[in-house]
C-alpha positions in Angstrom: -10.9 -7.0 -31.0 -11.1 -10.3 -32.7 -12.8 -13.0 -30.1 -10.6 -15.3 -29.4 -8.9 -11.8 -27.7 -12.0 -11.0 -26.2 -12.3 -14.6 -25.0 -8.6 -14.4 -23.9 -9.0 -11.1 -21.7 -12.4 -11.4 -20.4 -11.0 -15.1 -18.4 -8.6 -13.2 -17.5 -10.2 -10.8 -16.1 -12.9 -13.3 -15.1 -10.4 -15.2 -12.8 -8.9 -12.2 -11.3 -12.2 -11.4 -10.4 -13.1 -14.9 -8.7 -9.8 -15.5 -7.3 -10.4 -12.2 -5.0 -13.9 -12.8 -4.2 -13.2 -16.5 -3.5 -9.4 -15.6 -1.3 -11.9 -13.2 0.6 -14.8 -15.9 1.3 -11.9 -18.2 2.1 -10.4 -16.4 4.9 -13.7 -15.2 6.3 -14.9 -19.1 6.2 -11.5 -20.1 7.6 -11.7 -17.2 10.6 -15.8 -18.7 11.4 -14.8 -22.4 11.4 -12.1 -21.6 14.2 -14.8 -20.1 16.1 -17.6 -22.2 15.4 -18.7 -25.8 16.2 -19.7 -27.8 13.4 -23.5 -28.1 14.6 -23.3 -24.0 13.9 -21.7 -24.3 10.6 -24.0 -26.6 9.6 -26.7 -24.4 10.4 -25.1 -21.4 8.1 -24.4 -24.0 5.1 -28.4 -25.3 5.3 -29.7 -22.0 5.1 -27.3 -21.1 2.3 -28.0 -24.2 0.3 -32.0 -22.3 0.2 -30.3 -19.2 -1.5 -27.9 -20.4 -3.7 -30.9 -23.0 -4.7 -33.7 -19.5 -5.3 -31.0 -17.7 -6.7 -30.9 -20.2 -9.3 -34.9 -19.2 -10.0 -35.0 -15.4 -9.9 -31.7 -15.3 -13.0 -34.3 -17.4 -14.5 -31.5 -17.7 -17.6 -32.4 -13.9 -18.7 -28.9 -13.0 -18.2 -28.1 -15.5 -20.8 -31.0 -14.9 -22.8 -29.5 -11.3 -23.2 -26.2 -12.7 -24.0 -27.7 -14.6 -26.8 -29.8 -11.7 -28.4 -28.7 -11.1 -31.5 -28.9 -7.6 -30.9 -29.1 -5.0 -27.8 -32.9 -4.2 -28.3 -34.1 -1.4 -24.9 -37.6 -3.1 -25.4 -36.6 -6.5 -25.3 -33.9 -6.1 -22.4 -36.6 -3.7 -20.4 -39.3 -6.7 -20.8 -37.0 -9.4 -19.0 -35.7 -6.5 -16.1 -39.5 -6.6 -14.9 -40.1 -10.2 -15.9 -36.8 -10.6 -13.6 -37.9 -8.5 -10.7 -41.4 -10.1 -10.6 -39.9 -13.5 -10.1 -37.9 -11.8 -7.8 -40.7 -11.4 -5.4 -42.3 -14.1 -6.1 -39.0 -16.4 -4.9 -38.2 -13.7 -1.8 -42.0 -14.4 -0.7 -41.9 -18.0 -1.2 -38.7 -18.3 1.1 -39.8 -16.2 3.8 -43.1 -17.3 4.5 -42.7 -21.4 3.0 -39.4 -22.5 2.7 -38.1 -21.1 6.0 -41.0 -22.9 8.3 -40.3 -25.8 6.3 -36.2 -25.6 7.0 -37.2 -25.1 11.1 -40.0 -28.0 10.6 -37.3 -30.5 8.8 -34.5 -30.0 10.0 -33.4 -27.5 12.6 -36.0 -24.5 14.6 -32.5 -22.0 15.0 -31.7 -22.5 11.1 -35.5 -20.9 10.5 -34.4 -16.9 10.4 -31.2 -17.6 9.0 -33.2 -18.3 5.7 -35.9 -15.2 6.4 -33.1 -12.5 7.2 -30.8 -13.9 3.6 -34.2 -14.6 1.1 -33.8 -10.3 0.9 -30.6 -11.3 -1.8 -33.4 -12.8 -4.1 -34.3 -9.5 -4.6 -31.0 -7.9 -5.0 -30.0 -10.8 -7.6 -33.3 -10.3 -9.5 -33.4 -6.0 -9.7 -29.6 -7.0 -11.7 -29.7 -9.8 -13.7 -30.7 -8.5 -16.9 -27.5 -5.4 -16.5 -25.0 -8.5 -15.5 -26.7 -9.8 -19.5 -25.7 -6.3 -21.0 -22.5 -6.6 -19.6 -21.2 -9.7 -20.5 -22.4 -9.7 -24.0 -20.3 -6.1 -24.5 -17.5 -8.3 -23.5 -17.6 -5.8 -20.1 -16.0 -8.6 -17.6 -13.5 -5.4 -16.4 -16.4 -4.2 -14.7 -17.9 -7.5 -13.7 -14.2 -8.3 -12.2 -13.8 -5.1 -10.1 -17.5 -5.2 -8.8 -16.9 -8.6 -7.6 -13.4 -7.4 -5.9 -14.8 -4.6 -4.6 -18.3 -5.7 -3.3 -15.7 -9.1 -1.6 -13.6 -6.8 0.0 -16.0 -3.9 1.5 -18.2 -7.8 2.7 -14.9 -9.5 3.7 -13.8 -6.8 6.5 -17.4 -6.5 8.0 -18.3 -10.6 7.9 -14.0 -10.7 9.9 -14.9 -7.1 12.2 -18.6 -9.2 13.0 -17.1 -12.2 13.5 -14.2 -10.8 16.4 -17.0 -8.8 18.1 -19.0 -11.8 18.4 -21.8 -12.2 16.2 -21.2 -15.8 15.5 -23.4 -17.5 12.4 -24.1 -13.5 11.8 -21.5 -12.6 10.8 -21.8 -15.0 7.8 -25.1 -14.0 7.5 -24.3 -10.6 7.5 -21.0 -11.0 5.2 -23.4 -12.5 2.4 -26.1 -9.2 2.4 -23.7 -6.4 2.8 -22.0 -8.8 -0.3 -24.8 -9.1 -2.1 -25.7 -5.1 -2.3 -23.0 -3.7 -3.2 -22.7 -6.2 -6.3 -26.0 -5.5 -7.6 -25.1 -1.3 -6.9 -22.5 -1.8 -8.7 -24.1 -3.5 -11.7 -26.1 -1.1 -12.6 -23.7 1.4 -12.5 -21.1 -0.5 -14.5 -24.0 -1.1 -17.1 -24.9 2.5 -18.0 -28.8 1.4 -18.4 -32.0 2.4 -16.9 -35.1 0.1 -18.1 -37.7 2.0 -20.0 -41.5 1.5 -19.3 -42.1 -0.7 -21.6 -43.2 -4.3 -21.0 -44.2 -6.6 -24.5 -45.8 -9.9 -24.2 -44.2 -11.1 -27.4 -41.0 -10.8 -25.7 -42.3 -12.6 -22.8 -42.8 -15.2 -24.8 -39.4 -15.2 -26.9 -37.5 -14.8 -23.2 -39.6 -17.9 -21.3 -39.5 -20.0 -24.2 -35.6 -19.7 -23.7 -34.9 -19.4 -20.4 -37.5 -21.9 -19.3 -35.8 -24.7 -20.1 -32.5 -23.7 -19.0 -33.7 -22.4 -15.5 -35.2 -25.7 -15.1 -31.7 -27.4 -16.1 -29.5 -25.3 -14.1 -32.0 -25.9 -10.4 -32.1 -29.2 -11.6 -28.4 -29.0 -11.6 -28.1 -27.4 -8.5 -30.2 -29.7 -6.6 -28.4 -32.5 -8.3 -24.8 -30.6 -6.9 -26.4 -29.7 -3.7 -28.5 -33.2 -2.7 -26.1 -34.9 -0.7 -25.5 -31.9 1.2 -29.0 -31.8 1.9 -29.8 -35.3 2.5 -26.5 -35.4 5.0 -28.5 -32.3 7.0 -32.0 -34.1 7.3 -30.4 -38.3 7.4 -27.1 -37.7 9.9 -27.6 -33.4 11.2 -26.1 -30.1 11.3 -22.4 -31.6 12.4 -21.8 -33.7 10.3 -22.9 -31.1 7.6 -20.5 -29.0 9.0 -18.0 -31.2 8.3 -18.5 -31.8 4.8 -19.2 -28.2 3.8 -15.6 -26.6 5.5 -13.9 -30.5 3.0 -15.6 -29.3 -0.1 -15.5 -25.6 0.3 -11.7 -24.8 -0.7 -13.0 -26.9 -3.8 -16.0 -24.6 -4.6 -13.2 -21.8 -4.0 -11.2 -23.6 -6.6 -13.8 -24.4 -8.6 -15.1 -20.5 -9.1 -11.4 -19.6 -9.7 -10.0 -21.6 -12.7 -13.0 -23.5 -14.0 -15.8 -20.8 -14.2 -14.2 -17.9 -15.5 -13.6 -20.1 -19.1 -18.0 -21.0 -18.7 -19.3 -17.4 -18.4 -16.6 -16.0 -21.3 -16.9 -18.6 -23.6 -21.1 -18.9 -23.5 -20.7 -14.8 -25.0 -17.9 -15.8 -27.0 -19.6 -19.2 -29.1 -22.9 -16.8 -29.1 -21.3 -14.8 -31.9 -20.0 -18.4 -34.1 -22.8 -18.9 -36.6 -21.6 -22.4 -37.5 -21.9 -25.6 -36.2 -18.4 -26.8 -36.7 -16.7 -23.2 -35.3 -18.6 -24.0 -32.3 -17.3 -27.6 -31.9 -14.6 -26.6 -32.9 -14.2 -23.5 -30.3 -15.9 -25.7 -27.3 -12.5 -28.3 -27.9 -9.8 -25.8 -27.8 -11.2 -24.6 -24.5 -11.9 -28.1 -23.3 -7.9 -28.6 -24.0 -6.8 -25.3 -22.6 -8.2 -26.1 -19.7 -7.8 -28.9 -18.4 -4.2 -28.6 -18.9 -4.2 -26.7 -15.6 -7.1 -27.5 -14.0 -6.7 -31.3 -14.2 -2.9 -31.7 -11.5 -4.8 -28.4 -9.7 -7.7 -30.8 -8.3 -5.9 -34.2 -8.3 -2.8 -32.1 -5.8 -5.6 -31.0 -4.1 -7.0 -34.6 -3.5 -3.3 -35.3 -2.4 -3.0 -32.5 -0.5 -6.6 -32.1 1.3 -6.3 -33.9 4.7 -3.0 -32.2 5.5 -4.5 -29.0 4.2 -7.9 -28.8 6.3 -5.5 -29.7 9.2 -3.1 -26.7 8.5 -5.6 -24.6 8.1 -9.3 -25.1 10.1 -7.5 -27.0 12.8 -7.5 -30.8 13.9 -11.1 -30.6 14.8 -11.9 -30.5 11.5 -9.6 -33.7 10.2 -12.4 -35.4 9.5 -13.1 -32.8 6.6 -9.4 -33.8 4.8 -10.8 -36.9 3.9 -13.7 -35.3 2.1 -11.8 -32.9 0.5 -9.9 -35.7 -1.0 -13.4 -37.5 -2.3 -14.6 -34.4 -3.9 -11.5 -33.2 -5.6 -11.0 -36.6 -7.5 -14.6 -36.2 -9.0 -13.7 -32.1 -10.4 -12.1 -33.3 -13.2 -15.1 -34.4 -15.4 -16.7 -30.9 -14.2 -14.6 -29.4 -16.7 -15.8 -31.1 -19.9 -19.5 -30.7 -18.2 -18.9 -26.7 -18.3 -17.6 -26.2 -21.3 -20.7 -28.7 -23.3 -23.0 -26.8 -21.1 -21.9 -23.4 -22.4 -21.9 -25.2 -26.3 -25.2 -26.3 -26.2 -26.5 -23.1 -24.6 -24.9 -20.7 -27.0 -26.7 -23.3 -29.8 -30.1 -22.8 -28.6 -30.2 -26.9 -27.1 -30.9 -25.8 -23.8 -33.9 -28.7 -23.6 -29.9 -31.3 -23.8 -29.0 -28.7 -20.8 -33.0 -29.8 -19.0 -32.1 -33.4 -20.2 -28.2 -33.7 -18.5 -29.2 -31.9 -14.8 -31.8 -34.4 -14.8 -29.7 -37.1 -15.2 -26.8 -35.6 -12.3 -29.8 -35.5 -10.2 -31.3 -39.0 -10.8 -27.6 -40.3 -10.3 -27.3 -38.2 -7.2 -30.2 -39.4 -5.2 -30.0 -43.0 -6.3 -26.3 -42.6 -4.6 -26.8 -40.4 -1.8 -29.7 -42.2 -0.7 -27.2 -45.2 -1.1 -24.4 -43.7 0.5 -24.9 -40.9 2.9 -26.2 -43.5 5.8 -22.7 -44.7 5.4 -21.3 -41.7 6.3 -19.9 -38.2 4.8 -16.4 -40.2 3.3 -18.1 -42.8 1.4 -21.0 -40.1 0.4 -18.3 -38.2 -1.0 -16.8 -40.9 -3.0 -20.6 -41.8 -4.3 -20.2 -38.2 -5.4 -16.8 -38.1 -7.4 -18.2 -41.4 -8.5 -21.2 -40.0 -10.3 -19.6 -37.2 -11.9 -17.9 -39.6 -13.8 -20.7 -41.3 -14.6 -22.7 -38.2 -16.2 -19.4 -37.0 -18.2 -20.9 -40.1 -20.4 -23.8 -38.7 -21.5 -22.5 -35.0 -21.6 -19.9 -36.5 -24.0 -22.7 -37.8 -25.9 -25.2 -34.7 -25.9 -22.2 -33.5 -27.6 -21.2 -35.8 -30.3 -25.4 -36.0 -31.4 -25.7 -32.0 -31.9 -22.0 -31.1 -32.9 -21.0 -34.4 -34.6 -17.3 -34.8 -32.5 -17.2 -38.2 -31.6 -16.9 -39.7 -27.9 -12.9 -41.0 -28.6 -11.9 -37.8 -29.9 -12.8 -35.6 -27.2 -11.3 -38.2 -24.4 -8.4 -37.6 -26.9 -8.7 -34.3 -25.8 -8.5 -34.4 -22.0 -5.7 -38.3 -22.7 -3.0 -36.8 -21.8 -3.7 -34.1 -19.0 -6.0 -36.4 -17.1 -2.8 -39.5 -17.3 0.0 -36.6 -16.0 -2.6 -35.7 -12.8 -3.5 -39.2 -12.1 0.1 -40.2 -12.2 1.2 -36.8 -9.7 -1.6 -37.9 -7.5 -0.3 -41.5 -6.8 3.1 -40.7 -6.6 2.4 -37.3 -4.5 0.6 -40.0 -2.2 2.9 -42.7 -2.3 5.6 -40.5 -1.4 3.8 -39.3 2.3 4.4 -42.8 3.9 8.2 -42.2 3.3 7.8 -38.5 5.1 9.1 -38.3 8.4 6.0 -38.2 11.0 7.7 -35.4 13.0 8.1 -33.1 10.4 5.8 -29.8 10.9 2.6 -29.5 9.1 3.5 -26.9 6.9 6.7 -28.7 5.8 5.1 -31.2 4.3 2.4 -29.2 2.7 4.9 -26.9 1.2 7.3 -30.0 -0.2 4.5 -32.6 -1.1 2.9 -29.6 -3.4 6.5 -28.5 -4.8 7.0 -32.1 -5.6 3.5 -33.4 -7.4 4.1 -29.8 -9.1 7.5 -31.0 -10.8 6.0 -34.2 -11.3 2.8 -33.0 -13.6 6.0 -30.5 -15.4 7.7 -33.5 -16.2 5.7 -35.5 -17.6 3.8 -32.9 -19.9 7.5 -31.1 -20.7 9.0 -34.8 -21.4 6.4 -37.3 -22.1 3.6 -35.0 -23.7 5.5 -32.3 -25.5 2.9 -32.3 -28.5 0.3 -30.9 -25.4 2.5 -28.7 -23.8 3.2 -26.9 -27.3 -0.3 -26.7 -27.9 -0.9 -25.2 -24.4 1.9 -22.0 -24.4 0.7 -21.6 -28.9 -3.4 -21.0 -27.7 -2.2 -18.7 -24.4 0.1 -16.5 -26.6 -2.8 -16.0 -28.9 -5.0 -15.3 -26.6 -2.8 -13.5 -23.6 -2.0 -9.8 -23.4 0.7 -8.3 -25.1 2.5 -7.8 -21.7 2.0 -11.6 -20.8 3.6 -13.2 -24.3 7.7 -12.4 -23.0 6.9 -14.8 -20.4 4.8 -16.8 -22.7 7.7 -16.9 -25.2 10.1 -17.4 -22.8 9.1 -20.9 -21.3 8.2 -21.9 -25.2 12.3 -21.1 -25.6 13.1 -22.8 -22.2 11.4 -26.5 -22.7 12.3 -25.4 -26.8 8.7 -26.0 -27.5 8.8 -22.3 -30.0 
């Protein structure tokens, strides 16, 4: 199978997995948000920030190192596994005995036990990292997708049951633990590999040389993305953090569905390309394709955020709707940065990835300390502003490594960005003329339909070349069963 076919098939499987996992998580989160107060959601949210940061350290870039290694090496993989396991034990111990008491002292004593229980996830995560790398380098994204959906379904059912039985915040905690247990077990089963009793100091130097800067970059990047939530929790309190987390939760799930699959599938695809120009062109193609449908999705989410939050989470979370709007406006640059990071990683330039993460962290810290005291809506607006400022550095680094000018990069995304921005503006203006007494669900459906029609009209009438390119690339990567539908659209729009 060609690399393009592998990439297309992998993206479909990862998108399917992300969709199933995220939708189940969203249902659980909505149920919990209806049952719990903002302060309780804030307690769990802070504990999960610790878990998300710890996961980055535990993974340590070893999965990416396995993907990027020229060939599967049993001794190389076994060395990575034992290194990863040792690191996981250290992180678990530090989280339990050091981080949890600090959270209790500086944030809230009720969060200490939550962090300690969730620290088990670090060991489970470390035990599967190399196995997951094996699946990715073999383009076995089908197994990754199935394990994700199965684990989400089982843990989701358990979480909902516990929520209705009155376990409160612990329903979410146990949902996380059960999910991680199933993912780890199913990853081991799918990889069909058991580590040999081999450890090489030569391989250790190679693994750490590649993974150390990448891990530091990912840690700083994740800390940069969480710094606003940390500052909100520490400076304003658990209730404010609860409102902010609800506003960003849906967007996080949407990113998992529409952005992460491209990022995960792109790394192994680019790692198989040896020429710099080939990697550059492949990255630009993915930027162009992903922007075509991700930009309207997130600008649409920005327009519909307040209505969606009130409908799904009830009006007690109305303030979260404004947060969702601000955060969604800043996601478009992340589509570009995700592809740039994959290209830099595949080319071995993890030092640039780390530098980008540091720049993002510094910008978030500066804007966070300045804006968080003014409230969560202003803080969310600052987070979106940071995304547009940091993308400048992404493009400059991409230009430096791959010799592709910034203007050329901007031209790739300009049509879809323009169309999505016009759509957002017109939907916002439409809200002022809709009758106020219309049911919330009706307003939401009408506005969503209008936004979709506006974007389709602009892309099919004004930016026809962009739509022709998108359908052509989709036809080349799509499975055989999907091609008739794409060809029908091409004929319908007279773009064949």
